[in-house]
C-alpha positions as CSV (number, residue, x, y, z in Angstrom):
1,M,-124.0,88.2,44.2
2,N,-122.7,85.5,46.6
3,E,-123.8,87.8,49.4
4,L,-127.4,87.4,48.2
5,E,-127.1,83.6,47.9
6,T,-125.6,83.3,51.4
7,F,-128.3,85.6,52.9
8,L,-131.2,83.7,51.2
9,L,-129.9,80.3,52.2
10,Q,-130.2,81.3,55.9
11,F,-133.9,81.2,55.5
12,G,-134.5,78.1,53.4
13,N,-133.1,75.7,50.8
14,L,-132.7,76.7,47.2
15,N,-131.1,74.4,44.6
16,S,-128.6,75.8,42.0
17,K,-131.3,76.2,39.3
18,Q,-133.4,78.2,41.7
19,L,-130.5,80.4,42.7
20,D,-129.7,81.0,39.1
21,L,-133.3,82.0,38.5
22,V,-133.1,84.5,41.5
23,K,-129.9,85.9,40.1
24,S,-131.4,86.3,36.6
25,K,-134.2,88.5,38.1
26,T,-131.8,91.1,39.7
27,N,-130.8,94.4,38.2
28,P,-127.6,95.9,39.6
29,L,-127.7,99.5,40.6
30,E,-125.0,101.8,42.0
31,L,-125.8,104.9,44.0
32,K,-123.3,107.6,44.7
33,K,-123.0,109.0,48.2
34,D,-125.9,111.4,49.0
35,A,-128.0,110.3,46.0
36,Y,-131.6,109.4,46.6
37,F,-132.8,105.9,45.8
38,I,-136.4,106.9,46.3
39,E,-138.0,110.3,47.3
40,A,-141.2,110.9,49.2
41,G,-144.2,110.9,47.0
42,Q,-142.8,108.4,44.6
43,L,-144.2,104.9,44.1
44,F,-141.7,102.3,45.2
45,D,-142.8,98.8,44.3
46,Q,-139.4,97.2,43.9
47,V,-137.4,95.1,46.3
48,A,-133.7,95.9,46.7
49,F,-130.9,93.9,48.4
50,I,-127.9,96.0,49.6
51,L,-124.7,94.4,48.5
52,H,-122.5,97.3,49.7
53,G,-122.9,100.6,51.5
54,I,-125.4,102.3,53.9
55,L,-128.8,103.7,53.1
56,R,-130.8,105.9,55.4
57,I,-134.5,106.4,55.6
58,C,-135.4,110.0,56.5
59,Y,-138.3,112.4,56.5
60,Y,-139.0,116.1,57.3
61,N,-141.0,116.9,60.4
62,N,-143.6,119.7,60.6
63,K,-140.9,122.2,61.5
64,G,-139.0,121.3,58.3
65,E,-136.2,119.5,60.2
66,E,-134.7,116.4,58.6
67,I,-135.1,113.3,60.8
68,T,-133.2,110.1,60.2
69,K,-135.6,107.3,61.0
70,Y,-133.5,104.2,60.1
71,F,-130.2,103.0,58.7
72,L,-129.9,100.0,56.4
73,H,-126.6,98.3,55.6
74,E,-125.1,95.4,53.7
75,N,-127.0,92.2,53.4
76,R,-130.4,93.6,54.0
77,F,-133.5,93.8,51.9
78,L,-135.5,97.0,51.3
79,A,-139.1,97.2,50.2
80,N,-142.1,99.4,50.7
81,P,-144.3,97.9,53.4
82,Y,-147.3,99.8,52.1
83,K,-147.6,98.2,48.7
84,G,-149.2,100.4,46.1
85,E,-148.8,103.6,48.1
86,P,-146.3,106.3,47.5
87,M,-143.4,106.6,49.9
88,T,-143.7,109.1,52.7
89,E,-140.0,109.0,53.4
90,Y,-136.8,109.5,51.5
91,I,-134.2,106.7,51.0
92,Q,-130.7,108.2,50.6
93,A,-127.3,106.7,50.1
94,V,-125.1,107.7,53.0
95,T,-122.1,106.0,51.3
96,D,-121.5,104.8,47.8
97,C,-123.9,101.8,47.5
98,K,-124.3,98.8,45.3
99,L,-127.8,97.2,45.2
100,L,-129.5,94.4,43.5
101,V,-133.0,95.5,42.5
102,F,-135.9,93.2,41.8
103,H,-138.8,94.7,39.8
104,K,-142.3,93.8,41.1
105,K,-143.2,91.5,38.2
106,D,-139.8,89.6,38.7
107,W,-140.3,89.3,42.4
108,N,-143.9,88.0,41.8
109,E,-142.5,85.5,39.3
110,L,-140.1,84.1,41.9
111,S,-143.0,83.7,44.3
112,Q,-145.0,81.7,41.6
113,T,-142.0,79.6,40.5
114,I,-140.2,78.7,43.7
115,D,-142.4,76.8,46.1
116,S,-140.5,77.9,49.2
117,W,-140.0,81.6,48.2
118,D,-143.0,83.0,50.1
119,S,-142.0,81.1,53.3
120,M,-138.4,82.3,53.0
121,T,-139.4,85.9,52.4
122,S,-141.8,85.7,55.3
123,K,-139.0,84.7,57.6
124,I,-136.8,87.5,56.2
125,V,-139.6,90.1,56.9
126,Q,-140.1,88.6,60.4
127,Q,-136.4,88.9,61.2
128,A,-136.4,92.5,59.9
129,L,-139.4,93.5,62.0
130,V,-137.8,92.0,65.2
131,E,-134.5,93.9,64.5
132,K,-136.5,97.1,63.8
133,L,-138.6,96.8,67.0
134,D,-135.4,96.0,69.0
135,R,-133.7,99.1,67.7
136,R,-136.7,101.4,68.1
137,S,-137.6,100.3,71.6
138,S,-134.1,101.2,72.9
139,L,-134.6,104.7,71.5
140,V,-137.7,105.1,73.7
141,T,-136.5,103.5,76.9
142,E,-132.9,104.5,77.3
143,D,-131.1,107.7,78.1
144,A,-129.1,109.4,75.3
145,T,-125.7,108.0,76.4
146,T,-127.0,104.5,76.6
147,R,-128.7,104.9,73.2
148,Y,-125.4,106.0,71.7
149,I,-123.5,103.1,73.3
150,T,-126.2,100.7,72.0
151,F,-125.8,102.3,68.5
152,L,-122.0,101.6,68.7
153,E,-122.6,98.0,69.7
154,K,-125.1,97.3,67.0
155,F,-123.4,99.3,64.2
156,P,-119.7,99.2,65.1
157,N,-118.5,100.3,61.7
158,M,-121.2,102.7,60.9
159,V,-120.2,105.6,63.2
160,N,-117.1,106.2,61.1
161,Q,-119.1,106.2,57.8
162,V,-122.2,108.2,58.7
163,P,-122.3,111.9,59.3
164,L,-122.7,112.6,63.1
165,S,-125.7,114.8,62.3
166,Y,-127.5,111.7,60.9
167,V,-126.5,109.7,64.0
168,A,-127.7,112.4,66.3
169,S,-131.0,112.7,64.5
170,Y,-131.5,108.9,64.6
171,L,-130.8,108.9,68.3
172,G,-133.3,111.8,68.8
173,I,-130.7,114.2,70.2
174,T,-128.9,117.3,69.0
175,Q,-125.5,117.1,67.4
176,Q,-124.1,119.2,70.4
177,S,-125.4,116.6,72.8
178,L,-123.9,113.8,70.8
179,S,-120.5,115.6,70.8
180,R,-120.7,115.9,74.6
181,I,-121.6,112.2,74.9
182,R,-118.8,111.1,72.6
183,K,-116.3,113.3,74.5
184,N,-117.4,111.8,77.9
185,I,-117.1,108.1,76.8
186,H,-113.9,108.3,74.7
């Protein structure tokens, strides 16, 4: 729970009463490795904060191949950017995960009760978008080896916790190519 407080206080000031209110609106959830948090086609109108573990966002392309689009790790929020629409992707636990989940009505209540809540959450969303654009742009402009090295720099602990097939998919290369790259740089 302290992780959530620390994270939120980077984006604004909350007094102890407000922090207690935020805590009271969370519901703890544990996911076992490989369990799905949300599946494509389901409505996802909650907001989750990752206390521990790694989630991945994935989908199936028109050839039926599973594609890893994104990884989310500790101290990150997760929400459906397309409010009111069903998910088009799957959100799966790559490792055992501990989340704090806010139901929609509780999240809205925080917005109505805490004056600075919308400003803080706007800053959090803005930071997440910048991080996402930064990660995705390197996948388009860099060669496979550079993409892998960048992945190692941005996620130093993740490569030992995530199956290489997921990493290869995220980088847009085959697992064989990833094995060659790893062999050449280690």
